N, C-alpha and C positions, 0 to 999 in steps of 0.2 A: 820281528823282522827276521828274514832268513839269513843264514850265514852267507858270506861271499863265496861264490863258486866260480872257478875259471872253467869255461866250457872247453874240453879237450878237442883237438883236431885229431881224430882217430882215422887210421888208414885201414881200408878193407880190400881184400882181393875179390874183385867183382868180375864175373864172367859176362862180358859185354863187348860190343864193338868199340874200338878205340877211335875217337874222333879228334881231329885237330881243330881246336876251338879258335875262333877269331878273337881279336883284341876286345876285351870287355867294353860294353857300352859305357860303364862307369869311367873307365880310364880315358876313353875317347872324349867323354864329356868334360872331365876335369882338365884335360889338355886343351880343349877348345876354350874353356873359361880362362885358362892361363894365357892363351894367345890373345883373347879379347883384351885382357888387362895390358898385355905387352903392346898391342897395337894402339891402345888408347894412350899409353905413355909416349909412344913414338909419334903419335899425332897424324899418321898417314898409312894408307894401304896402297901398295903398289899393284896395279892391275896390268896383266899381260895376256889375258885371254885364256890362260891355262891353269892358274894356281889359285883362283879365288875360292874361298870356302865359306862356310856359314859363319865362322868367327869373324872373317873380314866384313861380311855383310852386316852383322850385328854391330860391330865396332863403328862403322860409318853411319849406320842408321840411328843408333841410340846415343852416340856421344858427339856433342857439338864440336869438340876439339879434335876429332878424328876425321880426316877427309881422305880423298883418293887422288892419286897421281898416276899417269902412264909410266910404266916401268922405264927405267933408264937404259935398259938393254936395247941396243940399237937394232937388234933383230926384230923387235916388236914393231917399232916405228917403220922400219924398212918393209916389213910384211904388209902393213896397212897401206903405205904409200904405193907399193908395187901393185897391190890389188886395186887401188883407186885408178891407177893408170890403165890397167888391163880392162877395167870396167868400161872405159871410154872406147877402147878398141873393139871390145866384144859387143858394144851396143848395136852395131850394125847387124851382127849375127842374131842377136836377140830379136831385133825388129823384123828380120826376115822370117824368123820362126813365127812371130806373132801374125804376120801376114798370112802364113799358110795354115796356122793352127789356132783355134779359138781358146788359147790358154786363159785361165781365170785368175783374177785378182793380182797375180804376180806380173802384171803387164807393164810394159814400158811405153807402148804407143796405143794400147787398147784401153777400153773401159775396165772396170774392176768386177771380179766375181761373175755374177750372173749377167753383168752388163759388158762382158768381154767381146760382144759382137760389134761394139763401136770401135772406130779408129780415129786417131788424130795425129797430125804431124807436129803439134805443139807439145813436145814431150816434157818441157820444163813446166809449162802451165798445168800439165796433167798431174804433177806432184802436188800442186795446190788443190786440185780437184779432189785428190785423195784425202787431204786434210779436211776439206769441206764436208765430205761425207762422214768422216770419223769423229770430228769434234761436235758430237751431238748429245753429250751427257747433260744431266740436270744439275745445276748449282743455283743456289738462291743468294739473296743479298746477305743473309746471315752467315754464309760460308766465306764471304769476302772480308771478314773482319776478325781479328783475334778475339775470341770469346770463350766464356766458360761453358756455354751451352744454352739452348733454347728449349723452354718447356713445351712448346708446341711443335717445333721442328727439330728433329735430330740432324746431325751433320750429314751433308750429302757429299762431303769431300774426304778423300783419303787422308789419314794422319800424315804429318810431315815425315815421321820415321819410315813409313811405307814408301813415300816418294823418294826420299834420299836413297833407300835401298834399291829402288827401281832404276834410278839414274845410274848408280854404280854398276848394277848387273848388266844393263843394256850396253854400257860402254865396254864392259869386259867381253860381251858377246861380239861386238863390232871389231874389237882389237884382234880377233882371230883371223881377220883378213879374207873373208869370203863374201862380203856384202857390198863392197864398192863405195863405202862412205869415207869422205876425206878425214884425215887425221885432225885437221883443225876443228872440225865439228865435234869430234870426241873430246878434244882438249877443252873446247868451250863448255860442253856439258859438265865436265869435271871442275872447270873454273867456276861455273854457277854453283856447283855443290860446295866448293870451298868458301864461296862468298855467302853461303846461307840462303841462296835464292832457289826456291823450289816451286814448281807450278802447282796451282790448286787444281787437282784432278778429281773429276766425279768418281764417287765411290762405286756406283753401279753402271752397268751397260756393257761390260765385256763378257763375251762367251768363250774367250781364249781359244778361238778356232784358228784363224790366221794370226795367231799370237794375240796379245792384248792391244788390239788396234786402237781402240778409243782412249785408254789411259795414256798410251805412249804418244798419241797425236797431240795431246796438250803439252807434252814436253817439247815436241817439235815446234809447237806454236810459239814457244819462247825464241827458238832459233830463228824463226821467220820474223820475229818482232811484232806478232799479232797483238794489237792494242786491246783486243777483247779477251785475251788470255791473261788471267790474273796470277800474280806470283807472290808467294809468302816470303818476306825478307826477314830473316832472323838476325836482327842487329840490336845491339844495346843502345839506349836503355830499354826500348820497347820495340816489339816486332811491328812490321808495317806491311801493308798490302800495296803492291805496285803493279803496273801493267808490264807486259812482256817486253815492249820496246824500251821501257824505263830500266828493266832488269839488265838488258844488254848494254844500255848506256852506263849503268853502274860499274860493269866489269870492263868497259872500254872496247866492246865488240860491236861491229856493224851487223845488221840483220843479214842472214844468209839467203841467197837465191839457190834453192836446192837443184842439184843436177839430176838428170834422168836416173831414176831408180833410188836416189838417196832418200827421198821421202818414204818410199815403200820400205827400204832397208831399215830405216830408223824405227818404224812402228811394227814391222812384220816379225814379231818375236814375243815370247812369253816372259819377258823380263819382269813385269809386274807380278805375275803369278809366282815365278821362281823366287822373287825377292820376299814377298809376303810369306810364302811357304817356308823360307829359310828362317824368318823370325819366329814362325810357329814352331819349327823343329827345335830351335834353341830353347824356347820356353818349355816345350814338351819334355825335352831331355832333363831339364831342371825338375819338372814335376815328377818324373819317373824316379829320380834319386830321392826327392823329398818323400814320395810315397813309401820308399823302402825305409827311410829314417822314421817316418810316422808309424810304420809297422813295428819297428823296434820299440818305439816309445809306447805304443798301445799295448804291446805284449807285456811290457813292464807294468803298466798301469793295471792290467788284468791279471798280473802274476801268472803269466802264461808259461808255456813249456818250450824249452829250447829245442826239444826233439823235432818241432815243426820244421826246423831249418838245418837239420843234421845233413852231413854230406852224403850219407849212405843212400837215402831215397833219391837224391839228385843223380848219384853215380849210376844207379840202376835204371834211370830214365833220362839218359844223358842229353837232354836238350840244352844247348848253350845258355839260353836265357834263364832257364830254371836253375841251372848250376850257379850262374852268376848271382842271381837274386838271393838264393839260399846262402851263398857265401857272404854276400854283403850284410844280410840281416844277422847271420850267425856271428860274424865278427863284430857287429854293432852292439851285441848284447853281452859280450864277454865281460866277466867281472861284475855283472849286475847282482844286487842283493835281493832283487824282487823276482827274478826269473827262476822257474822250476827246471831242474835238470833230471836226467835219468837217475842220478845218484840220490836226489832229494825227493823224488816223487813218491807219494804215499799211494800205492796201488790199491789199498784196502779202504780208502776214504769213500764217503758217500758222495753222490753227485757225479758230474762229468769227470771221466778219467782223462779226457783229451780236450783240447780247445775246440771251440766251434769253428766252422768252416773258414770264416774270414781270416783269422790268424793262422790256422793250421794250413790253409791252402794258398798263402800269399805268394810263395815262390812259383807255384804252378799257375797262378792267376796272372802275375806280372811278367813271368818269364817270356811267354809268346809276344807280349807287347814290346819287351826289350829287343827281341829279334826283329820285329816289324819296324821298329823305330830306327834301328841300325840300317836296315835296308832302305828306308825312306831317306835317311841322311845321305847314303851313298847315291841314291837316284838324284837327289837335289844337287849334290856336289857335282855330279856329271852334268846336270842341266845348267849349272852356273857357268861351266866352261865348255859350252857347246855353241855351235853356229845355228842360229834360229832365224831363218829367212827363206825366201823363195822368189826368184831363182837364186841359186848360189853359184859363185864364180870360183873356178879353180885357176888361180893366177899362174900356176906352173904350166898347165896345158892350154890355158885360155878357153877351156870349155865352160859352158853354162849348163847347169843341171836344174831341172824343174822337179820339185819335191814338196813334201809337207813337213819340213823341219820346224815349222811354226806351231804344229799341233802339240798341245801341252798335256797330253794324256798321262805322261810320266808324273807330272806334278799332281794331277788329279788323284792318281792312285796312291801317291805318297801321302796326300792329305786324307784320303779315305781311310787308309790304314791308321794314320795318326789319330784321327778323330774317333774312330772306333776304339782305339787303345785308351784315349782319354776318358771315354765313357766307362771303360772297365776300371780305370783308376778311381773315378768318381764313385762307382758302385762299391768298391772296396772301402773307401774312406767313409761313405755313408753307413756301411755295415759296422765299421769300428765305432763311429759316433753313436749309433743307435744302441750298441751293446754297452758302451761306457755310461750312457745317461740313464739307462733303464735299470732300476734296482733289482729286477728279476733276473738280470743277466750279468751284472757287473761284479759279482763275487763280494758283496758286502759294502759297496760304496753307497753313500746316501742318494736318494732319488734326485735327479736333475743336478747331481754333483753339488748340492747346496752345502756350504760349510756351516751354516747355522740351522735353526729349526726349519724343517721342510714344510711345516704348516703355513709359513708365511714367505718362504724364500724358494723361488722356482728358477734358480740361477740359469741353468742350461736348457730349460724347456723350450724357450724360443729358438735356440740354436737347433734343437732337434727338428722343429718345424721348418726352419730355414733350409736345413740340409735336404729335407724332402722336396722342397720347392726347387732347389738347385739341381737335385738328381732328376726330377721330372723334366726340367728344361734341357739338361744335358742329354737325357735319353732321346728327346725330340731332335736335337742337333745331330745325334749319331746316325740319323737316316742318310741314305746315300744321296749325294748330289748328282752324280753322273747318270743315275737312272732317270733324271728329269730333262735330258737333252732334247731340245726342240730343233727342227730344221730351220735354218735361217738364211737370209740374203738370197731370196728368189730360189730357195732350195739348193743353192750352191754349196751350203755348209750343212749337210744333213747329219754329219758327226762333228761335234765340237766338245772340247774337253771340260768346259765350265771350271777350269782350274782356279781362276781367281775367286770365283764364288765359293768353291770348296775350301780354298785357303782362308777366306773371310770367315766362313762358318766354323772352321777348325780353330781360328783364333778366338772366336766367341766361346768355344768349348774350353780353350786354355783359360780364359777369363773365369769361367764358372768353376773349373777344377781348382784354380788358384784360390777362389773364395772358399771352396770346400776344404782345401788344405789349410788355409788360415784358421778357419773355424775349428777344424779338428785339432790343430796345434794348440789352440787356446784350451780346448776341452781336455786334451791329454795332459797338459801341464797342470790343470786344475785337478785332474784325476790322480796323478802321481803324488801331488802334494797331499791330497786327502788320504791316499793309501798310506803314505808315511805317517801321517797324523794318527790314523786309526790303528795301524800296526804297532806304532810306538805306544799308544794308549794300552793296547792289550798286553804288550810286553811289560810295561811298567805296572799294569794291574796285577800281574803275577807277583811283583815285588810287594805290592800292597797286601796281598793275601799272605805272602810268606811272613812279612813283619807282624801281621795280625796273629798268626799262628804261633809266633815265638813266645807270645805272652800266655799261651795255653799249655797246660801240663798234659801233653799227649805224647805217647811213645813215638820216637822219630819215624819208625816204619809206617805206623798208622797215620801220622801227620802228613807224610809225603803222599800217601795214597789218597787221603781226603782232599788235600790241596789239588792234586791232579784232577780228581773228579770235579772239584769245585771250578777250577779254571776251564775245564771242558764245558761245563754248564754255562759259565759266564761268556765264553766265546760264542757258544751257540745262541745265547740270548741276545748278545750284541749284534750278531748277524741277522737274527730274525726280526729284531725291532728297528731295522735300518730305516723304515719309513716314518718312524715316530720322532717327536721332539725330544730334546735331551732329558727333560724331566720324566717323561714316560719311559724312556730307555733305562734310566736309573732305577725306577720302580720295577721294571722288568728284570733288571739284574738282581735286585733284592729277592724277587719272587723265585728266580731261577736257583738261588742258593738254598732255599728252604728244603727241597727234597734231599739234597746231599747232607745237610746238617741233621735233618730228622733221622735219616738212615744211619747216622753215626753218632746219635745223641749220647749213647752210653760212654763214648770215648771222651766226652767233655769233662767228666769228673766234677760235676756240679749238682747241687741239690735241686736246682730248678733249670733243667736243660732247655725248656721252652723259652724262658726269659733270657737265658744265655744266648740261645739261637737268635732271638729277636735283636739282642744287643749287637751280636756279631754282624747280622744283616745290615743293621743301621750304620755300624762303624765302617764296614767295607763299602757300602753304598755311598756314604758321605765322602769318603776319601776318593772313591772312583769319580764322583762328580767334580770334586775339586781338582783332581788330577786332569780330567779331560778339559775343563775350562782353562786351566793353566797351559796345557799343551796347545790348545786351540789358539790362545792368545799369542803364543810364541810362533805358531804357524802364520797367523795374521801379520805379525811384524817381520816375518822372514827369518827369525832365529832358527826355526826348524823348517827345512825344505828337503827336497828329494835329491839334490845334486850329488851328494856323496854315495847314494845308493844305486845310481844308474850306470848302465853300460855306456860305452863311448858315443854311440849314435844318439841315444836318447839324451845323454848329458849335453852334447853339443847343441841340440835343438832347444833343450830346456834352458840352458844358460843364455842362449841367444834371446829367447823371449823374456826371461826374468831380468837379465843384466843389460844386454845391449839395447833392447827395446823398452825396458822398464815397464813391462806389462806384469802387474802383480797377481798374486793369489787372490781370487775373488772371495771377499769375506762375507758376502750375503746381502740381505736387504738393507743393512745399515749403511752401506756405501752407495746405494742408489741415489743419483743426483736429483734432488728436488729442492724447491725453495722453502718449503715449510717444515722440513725435518733436518735434524742434525745427524751426523754419523754416530753410530753406536760407540760406546765408550772404549771398546776393545778394537775398534777399527783404526788403523794408523791414520795420522793426519796426512792426507795427500789429495790431489785433485780427484774428485769423484767423476766417474764416467759411466755411460751405459755399457752394457755388455758388447753391443755392436761397435761402439767406439774403440774398445780394446781390440776387438777382432780386426777392425779396419787398420789399426796400426800394424798388425802382423801382415795383413793383405798387402799393404803398401810395400812392405819389405820383401814379400814374395815377388811382386811384379817389377820392382825396380832392381832386383838382383841381389839385394843384401843377404837374402836367405842362402846364397851360394857359399857364404863364408863358413857357417857351421857345417855345411855338407862337405866342404873342402877340408875343414879341420878334422873331420872323422875319416874321410875316405881318400885323402890326398895321396896320389901316387904318380904325379907328373913332375918331371924334373925341370920343367920350364922350357923356355925357348930362347 
């Protein structure tokens, strides 16, 4: 193993343009995680129409004990109540506009969209007509019962987390005071949220043009007490499905008769799109940081070069994302005993003098994604605190403005950038995995990262195939959604954002990249353990050779020279025989020694040098085999592992897998779980699982957020809230 080297932070004078760089994505992400934890402990998010962020959306959506309340700031309530009063006085003005001009969808006394040429004086009943046309999504009986899943029918309903986030976001929009919705309606939605009552909303059917009309109409269905709208009640000990009127009864609220424009204001916004996109951005940020940690871990497993992430290349090409990623990875490998540095690199060695593209170009590859994701988060945060409706009311002037603030193109573009970035992460992880598993590329590790004989053990081969499947699906998902816009609603909506569809597909990309991350994390932990095992064997083999030569009567200078050549031959043989079983590799070691001994036979001072050489070959070979078997057994039991050899980023992830998740080093075919075989004698007594089951444990930790802890341990820079 290589000696420990601390990678220096060297300053250079670079002739380039000086840029003022924004707050690093890493720091923003760590602070967002800290805020989520803080909000979860507090148990509530205060909404005021102006300060909601992704952390607040995630906290309410994903943690049952965290709910939402209208801010206690009297200005917030006064603003909404004033706007509600003004909406009544301005209704006459709106109706006079409608008589003169055929405004679409945003009508108060006209039909909607392409049907705006109709008129009615029953403006209250008209709000019910709006819900009649929008509550048109598909749900089946299987969607109206808590279930694990149906093999024939996938769920047609939004997950509860999406709905909770949507309810929160729409209330925040309405609290801005430009839509004319009564404060008691907003309070009721938040009360439903606190009671664990969420409408069952169809998954598909929104084009996010005049907002997410269809999804939000099912939320309004609760407020009206529509008995055909079903509600998921998350209550102990078991969840229950109730009707909308029952849901209102549970919280002690009578059904609302919606006033003119209230129905339209409640559904005429992209709250569902912005909510789901916020959940996506949260997980995408996690995956970006994890990808950087996995780069550090892969670089160590491959005994890669720290020069890949030196500050000088980033300084002379000063993109903020590239600078940040290079800095993160460089700091993540400081102190590693496996990494090659400028001072330890052998420029005269055979083979590649630099790492292949995936490791060498990680900062250039991930850097633009970091910049795009920061922009996407900024766009989404603005969207969370925007007025999304039409028409909108200026309560100060009493004016009514007709606009398209419901159009969610901002969310669409944020998701298109994010989904494309996730595809790039996936490609990087796929490249790492392929390189580690392939003995032609992994610098001396066994094929398929098998710890035992590779003739019978194909440990990671299936993972290699899985990764190709994941990558192919991810590549398909990376296709643009917005390029498939269709004219809708009597051609009244020829441009529509498809924001919710884009967010849904981006969340599928999150799922796949999370699978790839879990698989690679399992692969890299296996790889670094194998690297330590084999490097330790080669290191101890030099001691075996040295001790053997102590019994020979050879001049010290000659002895040192012969030992050096012998060890060079043994290392070369061990690397070249990597595809073979142990018995074959030991024979190859014996064969590799012969030329060195024969060339120096006269130095052995024996009457029969051929016999002496044969004896030496046998002695060293036998000791080498015993040594490797003993070291491998210690690796199987965990007595030898990679922890002390790794830099901080790799160590944090490695310890999380090995300690926190108790996912062990895979010992080979002997621990494959079957009913007719027993574990091999050197495999520790523990539950035997398939490779997929071990990876699934890691995947669960990625999706439920536990993976954030090792990332915070390595890169924490937030002082809390």
